[in-house]
N, C-alpha and C positions, 0 to 999 in steps of 0.2 A: 504493501500498500504505500501512494505517496507519503509526503510529509503534508501537503497541504490537506484538507476537510476535503471528503467528497460533498457534492451542492446536488441537489432537487430543487423541481420543479413542478408543479401540479396543475395540471387542467381541468378545471371545472367545467366539466361537457351535458347543456342545456338548457332548451329554448326556456324553461318554466323557470330555470336563475336568470338569466337576464331578461324574461319580464315580469319579473317580481313576483309571480307566483308562489316559488318558491324563495326561503331565505335562508344561503348554502350557510351549513353548519360544522362544516369539514374544514376550511382554512385552519383556523384557531389550533383544533386537536390535531393535525398533520405538524403545525407548527410547532408546537410544543414537543411533540414528542419525536420528531425528527431530529430537534435540536438537541434532546436528553439520548439520544445516540448519535451523534455527533456527524448530522447530515444535514446541516443549517438548510431552511427550504430561501431561496433567492428570487422564487417568481411564481406569479398566481395569474394566470389567465380565464378568461373564461370563455368559450365558445360554443356555437350554437348547433344543434342536431344536424351539421351538413356536412355531406360527406367531405368534399374538394378540401373543405376549411378541417376538419380535424387530421384525416392525411399530411395534410400541409404538414400542421403546426407539429404534431406530434416528429415525423421528419424534422424538422426545423428544431426542436428542443432536445431531440432524443440526442442530436448532434451536439448541443450545448451545453449539457449536464449529466454529471453522472449517473443520475437518477430521475427520470419521469414519472410519475404518479396521476392517472387519472380517474377521477369518480363523475360516474354518474353512466348513463345509455347501457345496460349489459343485463336491463331486465327482458321479457317475453314480448315486448309488443313492437310494433312496425316502427317506431322511432327510437328505437334501443339500437343503435348501429353504432356504435362502440367499437364493439371487438373486430366486425367482418372491415371498421375504416383499419384500426390498427394492423390486422393482416394485411390488407395493402398499404398499410404503409412497409411493408418490411416486406411486402410482394411473395407474402405467401400465404398456402390457399387457404380459405377460412372453413373447419372441414370439425366432425364430431370427435369431439377429445372423446379416447374410449373411459374413462376412469369418471369424468363427471357424468357423461352419458348414464355410466354403469348406477353412479351415485344416485342421481336422479328418476333414475326407473325405478330404484329400490324405494324410493322416500315418497312418491305420486301410488296412490292406488291402480290395479288395474286401467287401461284408458283413459288415464289422466295424464298421464305425460305424451299430452298433444305436441302437434308441432310447434305452436308459439312457444310451449315449455322448451322445446328440445333446442330452441335458438340459446338460450341457455347453457348448452352444454356442448356450443359450437362455437373453437377456438381457431387460431391460428396453428396452421402445424409448428408443434415440436414445445407449446405451450406449458411451464410449468403452471399446477393449481395454487392457488393461496386459498385455504378452508374457507370453509363459512360456517362457524357453529349457532348461528341462527338460525337460519333460511335455506340449507340445505347448499345452495347456487355458489361455485366457487368462483372466483376473480380467477386471475392468472399475471404468471410475468413472461414476455418475452424480449430479450435482450436485455437491454436497461428501461425498460418500460413496465411499469405495474398495474395493472388495471382492477379498480375496484368499484364497489358501489354505491350509488349517491346517497340510500337513505342513512344517514351517520348511524347509528347501531349498531347494523350490518358492515358499511365501511370499517367502525372502529373495531369490530370483531375480525375481520379481515386482515387487517392492518397490525394488529397482536401476534395475528396467525407469522404474517410476512415478517416484522421486525428481527425475529432470533436470526434469519438470511442475511439479515442487511449490515455490511461492514462497512462501522462507519468511525469518526475519528473522534477525537477530545468532545466530550458532552460541551454542550452551550451552557457554559453559567450564566447566571442574570439577577441579577439584584436594582429593585424600586423603589422610590422615596419619593412619595408624594407632599403637598403642603395645600392645605386652602389656603385660600386668600392671595395665594403667589401669582401676578402675569410673567408671562413668557419676557417681556420687555425687559424686565425686571434683572433678569436672571442670564438673559442672552450672552451676555460679554463674556461671564464669567464662566458657567456653559460652555464656551468655544474654547477657553483657555485649559477646561478641565481634559476636554478633547483634545487638547494639543497636550497635551502632557501624557495622553493616553492612547496615544495615537493605532494601536490594536486592534483597541475595543471601537463599539459600535455605542456610542451615547447620545442620546434623544430622549426628548422634551414636548410631553403631552398634556395639552391642557384638557380639564375635564370643566363641563356644567352641568348644574343639577337644583333644584330648589334649595332657594338660604343662600347661595353663589356656586363658586367655582374653585377652579386650583391647577396646579400643576403637578403631573407626576413624571419625573427622570427615572431613566432605565439606563443601565448599562450593562453590556452582555460581550462577554466574548468567551475564547477558550482556557485563559488563564486566569483561574478561578480565583489568583490571591491579589493580582490588575484588578479586577472585576468590586471585590472586597475594597480594595483600597481606592478604586475611583469613586464606591460608593459611599468611604467617607468624605472625600472629598466633597461631593455633593452633597450628604446633610450638613456638612461649615460653611458652602455657599448659601444653603436657603438659613441656617441660622445668621449668618454674617446680612442678612437684608434685613433684619426679624420674623422671619417666616417660621414655622414651628413642623419640623421634618418628622415625617413618621413612616417606617419603614413598612413597605409595600405601597399594593395595589389602594387606592382610593373606593373607600366603599361604594356602590351600586347608589 
């Protein structure tokens, strides 16, 4: 494995997300879990259920990132085209996967494993299954592309099945400090100085607003846990220096 951490991209596939019909709930989970195993999520794209767009985007991102994760589009209906599009991106036949077919055939009552459900057992030739402990129908890996369900509970189960097979780098450490009543304009210069002091870290500022007032959450992230702790102490000192009352952790909702 190279010294750098492997990188990841997430493709959220589905017209329902782009239309606002469905709120995507998978990005935060995947970003967090990938960070924990040392595969930072560097990019997220949301694309429609359009064959040419999916094929083109899969080929673009699989060449640019070590891992590509897709969510959505592997169910039994006509608009679930992710699997066949990934096969096309790899220029592979889209065909019944023997083990996936056997699992689903056993799962359904006689006569219920119909052509629509058979689509969920049809994959690029040579795909490696990703187990699904919730609803049986598996995801799959082909090359560096990992195809997961869109339903959050199922996606999470699939990811936990896949995670032991993913070789990551150092885990991403993260510390958050927030302070009510502090606006970004008051801490911008001091925060820039902290970023300069710790160039290998990602230092972020995230204002929040809620009933009764708002504030700012400041986050330090990186693979050097000691540096993250030191930067967090610098952030805390900065907030105190301007009269803020820093509190470790995310602000309450």
